[in-house]
Steps between C-alpha positions, in 0.01 A plus 500: 500500500210719617277353228588148613425580865169661405405198291582265790297717740204491263533122472505458879201733537301306240585165666410628849152591377429126490710367789334160533508429126861610471598293805332184371659547159838547662467171694563298186838667456576484875451125521665445164821675611485333842459156342798555265727598791362227730530223239860594419579524874359151566689364199822659623446360850438151363810529279720609789367215712580249225849647449563489876409131508730429205787699656463296821610200295826681425613678184814282484324175586384214280243265652472141379182326626378141484171475312264205526457371143157467340305186594537330162875559486541390860316174425723428202819564697395286798330205336665240723482689830241641736747774589507820291860612458563847360673830562852616583770262617791556731717427197340803332603712797858378477505554123368858514699613803836357391512530121357847431766765579257793533312332788609648832263308726250216465235438766316162486153467654270205575135551601251252651165561662463313832289506814688663787409458868579655834310342792136488388533774236552396138517675161611426145829675422732530207824335609789673321834327487752775434843647570602807706492716185121454475441770766654788305394368162130528593535822704399326823577652841539326833271595787663259746796266519708407198467349155641170369883489510768318302564288810135385496545393140822311560374318809147451357351616830127493575450875533238727344407865459132590515327764287294763683153352458623146561649606835183689592262212424708223656631682808254790539628689808795271573860567406581243227878527532636181658172309451461220247256454212397156375511464121385160375653265758800707608556797730692813402632755746390858433801733473341807339185680388473726194312829486174524301554542127242582236423226252634526148230488235514269201695658215342419167517128431864474605474477877223430747443716806708437810359518854796538737314532832400131526843348438741294708863515392737207560849420365483353149725209595283423803193487279670261260605261779182519712230532231662384179401599148177299493182680598203265555148633526244257642141609503173319534459298181814639331877461502769706328876510524745752352876502502667840467859568605492881480208738447706807421852622429561874525815614321662840563688634198815714524381780269157629399608500133582129525158392634323444168797325325549280810130406492552372147796290614292359788219399267743326264670321792170369641380381161776240507383348830122554458404347167131590523571860603158537662588430864687826572478871421764773490376835634704816437372790714678748274291378205185511713584860587506593132170321448353688798605832342335404171184387677500831691498696174219289354308519828523880512395539137197271545389659828563851369299427187208365702504806724528732198165368377331666797663828396353463152158434654548817706588688183183380332306630801667839463412514130138413577470773762673762286268426206206551733661822625536630143128443445412679825725796421411543135350846563813606695714391205284706263533810720879463519524461126278804448733704726801409289628172633665284237453126451846447642394685818197272543712190438757620753233573761338155490830318457638681807198392704559139398871518582429661840246227573736219397806663661321549832386138496853390408650696790257350752568155350877549548449594865289188549760296315769606746290343776493161323725322755283622791176413318634154412611432858157603628322277249735213582439536874124496454515206259730303731275563797177386339648248257694321770195485723320313225781243505632544146783743534805280455539559126434872544770515769757324284436723199453843656638506855840624378376702202568873543404725207774744394390816324700541179614868484471506120133394525399831663582738212405226253150456642448875535622563145265230367207659685572842345549336159164324542345841574649650183401208277147457627442872542600594147179383332259683736717816475503490120125431497446812710723708269318380189160628618348771281479822707153594372356153566670497841335834598159362401551190716263475799 
């Protein structure tokens, strides 16, 4: 033990003789270790964010969405009509909710974008025809009033619930409860306002992102009677019309183990009523969760490999400096050999210096890696401040506003161990080169 301590002390003394050179050499390892930890932390944060978004859809839910068919298929299906008819039918809702025993609850949804007005203020909103179950299904909370009730559905009343941003833009400082909003040519009494909710990002190619803060919720039956299934879009020089009965059906399954088999039954059932099969999609959050876990593993491997390259570059820098050190200390090596030091002793001395250099850099890199969340938040704040001022921050906000890096505990010893391993690998050649020097030639060296 005493020999080891003495060797380490000699290594530290030799490195401290050239503080600047040792520090600059160490930087390669420091930033290499930091980048490994930081990359894995960002990958973990992104993975947790994706899994959170998938879990918000419900582990026991199956989501069936209407999908607008490709242009060429749509033209073939609607040769004798100007109206494009596609998507889920009310008959599909009845079929899925009544004939599949594992389905506990089915929530139908219809969505249309319309101009909404209050006094002189107007904005485009997503009008969502839904049922009372929609509130809990999408994790919405009420800030004021109430949500749509079963009585509203039965009586097809003209009532609506405003999302947070919709209420703010239309009513500003007024209390919207009891007021009325004009949608198309009809007025709807405001009975509630939802709290702000973060948007859900698009998940792969299965579902598009959902912005919940610009919605207006009305009873599904009211939407059918007042607005119908036909959505006509008239613009200058163009005209389009689409007929969709339901945009989405969310099915809650009785048991998690029954979700995937039930999804297969749903696909088979819909194939009988949708011959083309290209105007709907079946999204299973449980399957997306497995895909997110696989993507996480691939993401971590790719990012970790990229970061490990910087460690290798740092190791090459250490080898370069140690080879130069061997040349500078050739006479010292000759004197030690003349006094009885063995080749193994010379190898151990130089290898210890390399390990101390790499280990010190690895330790500093680990400490910096622990600060990754703080560093990322600082960088994000600065980027948001200046990027938003330039007027192009919307995409940045959507991608990174909710991203919080999470340091992976296993990455700390892993990165440190790799740094020490790099020191051993890249320090072995200079150490052996020093040990192979001929003592007599080394003493003659000037």
